[in-house]
C-alpha positions as CSV (number, residue, x, y, z in Angstrom):
1,X,-29.1,8.7,-123.0
2,X,-30.7,9.1,-126.5
3,X,-32.5,12.4,-126.8
4,X,-34.6,13.5,-129.7
5,X,-35.2,17.3,-130.0
6,X,-38.3,18.4,-131.8
7,X,-37.3,21.8,-133.1
8,X,-34.1,23.6,-134.2
9,X,-34.2,27.0,-132.5
10,X,-32.5,28.5,-129.5
11,X,-33.5,26.0,-126.9
12,X,-32.7,23.1,-129.2
13,X,-29.2,24.4,-129.7
14,X,-28.5,25.5,-126.1
15,X,-30.0,22.7,-124.2
16,X,-29.1,20.2,-126.9
17,X,-25.5,21.5,-126.7
18,X,-25.4,21.0,-123.0
19,X,-26.6,17.4,-123.3
20,X,-24.2,16.7,-126.2
21,X,-21.3,18.1,-124.1
22,X,-22.4,15.8,-121.2
23,X,-22.1,12.7,-123.5
24,X,-25.7,12.1,-124.5
25,X,-26.7,10.9,-128.0
26,X,-28.7,13.9,-129.3
27,X,-30.6,14.2,-132.6
28,X,-32.2,17.6,-133.7
29,X,-35.2,17.2,-135.8
30,X,-36.7,20.1,-137.8
31,X,-39.3,20.8,-140.4
32,X,-36.6,22.7,-142.2
33,X,-33.8,20.2,-143.0
34,X,-31.2,22.8,-143.7
35,X,-31.8,24.6,-140.4
36,X,-31.8,21.3,-138.4
37,X,-28.5,20.3,-140.0
38,X,-27.0,23.7,-139.2
39,X,-28.2,23.6,-135.6
40,X,-26.9,20.0,-135.1
41,X,-23.5,20.7,-136.6
42,X,-23.0,23.6,-134.2
43,X,-23.3,21.3,-131.2
44,X,-22.0,18.0,-132.5
45,X,-25.4,16.3,-132.7
46,X,-27.1,14.3,-135.4
47,X,-30.0,15.7,-137.4
48,X,-33.1,14.5,-139.1
49,X,-36.8,15.1,-139.5
50,X,-39.2,15.8,-136.7
51,X,-40.4,12.2,-137.0
52,X,-36.9,10.8,-136.9
53,X,-36.1,12.8,-133.8
54,X,-39.3,11.7,-132.1
55,X,-38.4,8.0,-132.7
56,X,-34.7,8.5,-131.8
57,X,-34.9,9.3,-128.2
58,X,-35.6,7.6,-125.0
59,X,-36.5,11.2,-124.1
60,X,-37.8,13.9,-126.4
61,X,-37.6,17.6,-125.9
62,X,-40.4,19.7,-127.4
63,X,-38.6,22.9,-128.4
64,X,-40.9,24.7,-130.8
65,X,-43.0,27.8,-130.3
66,X,-45.8,27.0,-127.8
67,X,-48.6,27.7,-130.4
68,X,-47.2,24.9,-132.6
69,X,-46.5,22.4,-129.9
70,X,-49.9,20.6,-129.4
71,X,-50.4,19.8,-133.1
72,X,-46.7,18.7,-133.5
73,X,-46.9,16.4,-130.5
74,X,-50.3,15.0,-131.7
75,X,-49.0,14.3,-135.1
76,X,-46.1,12.3,-133.6
77,X,-48.0,10.7,-130.7
78,X,-47.4,7.2,-132.2
79,X,-43.6,7.9,-132.3
80,X,-43.6,9.2,-128.7
81,X,-45.3,6.2,-127.1
82,X,-43.5,5.1,-123.9
83,X,-41.0,7.9,-124.2
84,X,-40.3,10.7,-121.7
85,X,-41.5,13.9,-123.4
86,X,-40.1,17.2,-121.9
87,X,-42.2,20.3,-122.4
88,X,-40.0,23.4,-122.1
89,X,-42.4,25.8,-123.8
90,X,-43.9,29.0,-122.4
91,X,-47.3,30.0,-123.8
92,X,-47.3,33.7,-122.8
93,X,-48.6,36.8,-124.5
94,X,-48.0,40.5,-123.7
95,X,-51.1,42.4,-122.6
96,X,-51.9,45.9,-121.3
97,X,-51.9,44.4,-117.8
98,X,-48.6,42.6,-118.3
99,X,-47.4,39.2,-119.5
100,X,-50.2,36.6,-119.3
101,X,-50.6,32.9,-119.9
102,X,-52.3,32.2,-123.2
103,X,-55.0,29.6,-122.8
104,X,-55.0,26.3,-121.0
105,X,-51.7,25.0,-119.4
106,X,-49.4,23.8,-122.2
107,X,-48.2,20.7,-120.3
108,X,-51.8,19.5,-120.0
109,X,-52.4,20.1,-123.7
110,X,-49.3,18.1,-124.7
111,X,-50.2,15.3,-122.3
112,X,-53.6,15.0,-123.9
113,X,-52.0,15.1,-127.4
114,X,-49.7,12.1,-126.6
115,X,-51.5,10.2,-123.9
116,X,-49.2,7.2,-124.1
117,X,-46.1,9.3,-123.5
118,X,-44.6,10.3,-120.2
119,X,-45.0,14.1,-120.1
120,X,-42.7,16.3,-118.0
121,X,-42.7,20.1,-117.6
122,X,-39.1,21.3,-117.2
123,X,-36.4,23.7,-118.4
124,X,-39.0,26.5,-119.0
125,X,-37.8,29.1,-116.4
126,X,-34.4,30.1,-117.8
127,X,-33.3,32.1,-120.8
128,X,-31.6,30.0,-123.5
129,X,-28.3,31.6,-122.6
130,X,-28.3,29.9,-119.2
131,X,-28.0,26.4,-120.8
132,X,-24.8,27.4,-122.6
133,X,-23.0,27.7,-119.2
134,X,-20.8,24.7,-118.3
135,X,-22.1,24.2,-115.7
136,X,-24.8,26.8,-114.7
137,X,-23.6,27.9,-111.2
138,X,-24.8,31.0,-109.4
139,X,-23.4,32.3,-106.1
140,X,-21.5,29.0,-105.8
141,X,-24.7,27.0,-106.1
142,X,-25.7,24.7,-109.0
143,X,-28.8,25.9,-110.8
144,X,-32.0,24.1,-109.6
145,X,-34.3,22.9,-112.4
146,X,-37.9,22.5,-111.2
147,X,-40.0,19.9,-113.0
148,X,-43.5,18.3,-112.7
149,X,-44.5,14.8,-113.9
150,X,-46.8,12.0,-113.0
151,X,-44.5,9.1,-114.1
152,X,-41.7,7.4,-112.2
153,X,-40.0,6.6,-115.5
154,X,-40.1,10.3,-116.5
155,X,-38.8,11.4,-113.1
156,X,-35.8,9.1,-113.4
157,X,-35.0,10.3,-116.9
158,X,-35.4,14.0,-116.3
159,X,-33.4,13.9,-113.1
160,X,-30.6,12.1,-114.9
161,X,-30.6,14.7,-117.6
162,X,-30.6,17.6,-115.1
163,X,-27.7,16.1,-113.1
164,X,-25.7,15.4,-116.2
165,X,-25.4,19.1,-117.0
166,X,-24.3,20.0,-113.5
167,X,-27.8,21.2,-112.2
168,X,-29.9,20.1,-109.3
169,X,-33.3,18.4,-109.8
170,X,-36.2,20.2,-108.0
171,X,-39.3,18.0,-108.1
172,X,-42.5,20.1,-107.8
173,X,-45.2,17.4,-107.8
174,X,-47.4,16.0,-110.5
175,X,-48.3,17.3,-113.9
176,X,-51.4,19.1,-112.4
177,X,-48.9,21.5,-110.8
178,X,-47.1,22.3,-114.0
179,X,-49.5,25.2,-114.4
180,X,-47.6,26.8,-111.5
181,X,-44.3,26.5,-113.3
182,X,-45.9,28.1,-116.4
183,X,-47.3,30.9,-114.3
184,X,-43.9,31.4,-112.6
185,X,-42.4,31.8,-116.1
186,X,-44.9,34.5,-117.0
187,X,-44.1,36.3,-113.8
188,X,-40.3,36.0,-114.1
189,X,-40.2,37.0,-117.8
190,X,-42.4,40.0,-117.1
191,X,-40.0,41.1,-114.3
192,X,-37.0,40.7,-116.6
193,X,-38.7,42.7,-119.3
194,X,-39.5,45.5,-116.8
195,X,-35.8,45.6,-115.7
196,X,-36.2,43.9,-112.4
197,X,-34.3,40.8,-111.1
198,X,-36.7,37.9,-110.2
199,X,-34.0,36.2,-108.0
200,X,-34.0,39.2,-105.7
201,X,-37.5,38.3,-104.7
202,X,-36.4,34.9,-103.4
203,X,-33.5,35.5,-101.0
204,X,-32.0,32.5,-99.2
205,X,-32.6,32.6,-95.4
206,X,-29.3,32.9,-93.6
């Protein structure tokens, strides 16, 4: 599959590297051409501008800081028409009461920014290091990747991308439920920061 990655940071390199290793045609697009070129070279992908990456893919991964994502997607909405757009961002802020979501659900904001694209919320629950594992397996079980989307086209695309890196798709409903994935990320990251292990709260029944 052709995948355009909007951004050249940690998620672009780790998840893009997993997809490149799985045989996908990946292009990393960045506002900083030198950084995009360096990130792409490290994983054997192509590089280009944000606009070129948006046009490149049958699927596009939004891998920029959450605060920048809506404007970036809005500016490239015409390039993303008819494409599966994967939102892996987490819009969270530390507060005195713990880690909290910052504003409206990000998946809904991105869907509104590119209404002719097929928006998916996915790949937001794990640290970037998890996507460098080949494959991500824990306690002899492949990692499950929850996702939310309203579109059959996007469902097929994201399930194929998840399976291709050795993980298990975990459909969680339509995009309206993406807010629960974002809240789960805030909870899990807060537990990690406090030194706890989120997985210990979800044991498998014997």
